[in-house]
N, C-alpha and C positions, 0 to 999 in steps of 0.2 A: 504493499499499500505506501501510495506517494504522501507524505507529509510535508515536506519543506522543500523549498529552494535548494537544488543540487550545488548551489556556487555557497562555498565556506567564509562564512561572515554573514550571509543572508539570513536573516530569520523569517522572513514571511512564509505562510505556513499556507499549504493548497486547497482551495476552496472551492474552484471554478474553473472547466477546462476552457474557457473562452479569454482568462486571466494569463498569459503566458505562454510557452510553447512546450508541450513536450514531448518525450523523447523514447526509444523504443531502443535497447541496447541487448544485442543479440550474441550470445557467446555460444558459437556455433559446435567446439569441439564438446562443449558439455549440455547441449541441445537446451540452454536455458535463455529465457528472456527479463529483463530489467526494466521496469520503467521509471522513467527521472523527468523532473520537471525543472525547466529557468523562469523563473515569477518574470513580470512581463518589466518590472526595474530593472533587473538585470538584465532581461533579452535584450533591451536599448543597449546596453554597455558591452554585454559579454555573448560569446556564442560556446556552445558546446562540442569539442573535437575527440576524435580517437588518434592519438600519434602516433608516428610509425613504430613505436618500441610498445604500440597497442594497449595504451594507457587511458583511459580517459581522464581529459583536460577541463577546464573552464578557460579559455582565453579571451584576450580583448578584441573588442569586433572593429573591425576594420571600417574606414567608412564605404568605401567601395564592394565590402565583402558581400557576396551571393551564397546563394543557401550551400551550407555544406554537405556533400554526397555521399552515400554510402559505398565502402568497397568491397564488393562481393568476394573478392578473392581472398579477404582476410577472415581471421575466427570471430573477431570482432566487427557487426555490422552495427552504425548508427542509424537510425531513421527519425526523422522529426515531422511533428505535425501542428499545424495550427488550428485554433478551432475558433469562427467568427463568433460576434457575439449575438444571441436569439432575443429577439423582440417580439413579447407577446400581443395575439391583435386582440 
């Protein structure tokens, strides 16, 4: 279960899908999937990435940084999704 933002030092708690970025981290060799969340405040300044050594890291977001794409050749695969705000009619 996701409880809080993945960035160390951030204490925002997970409450809604439309506030931040949800990540799925697949560990193919173990057959497991872990879900992570980067809050909206941190998402504006940081991105989640898998290093060449296969470690998960929160890195400063570059101004022209596009989406981070999964690498299907690695044991670790990182996918992200953003959910829009739902407005009740």
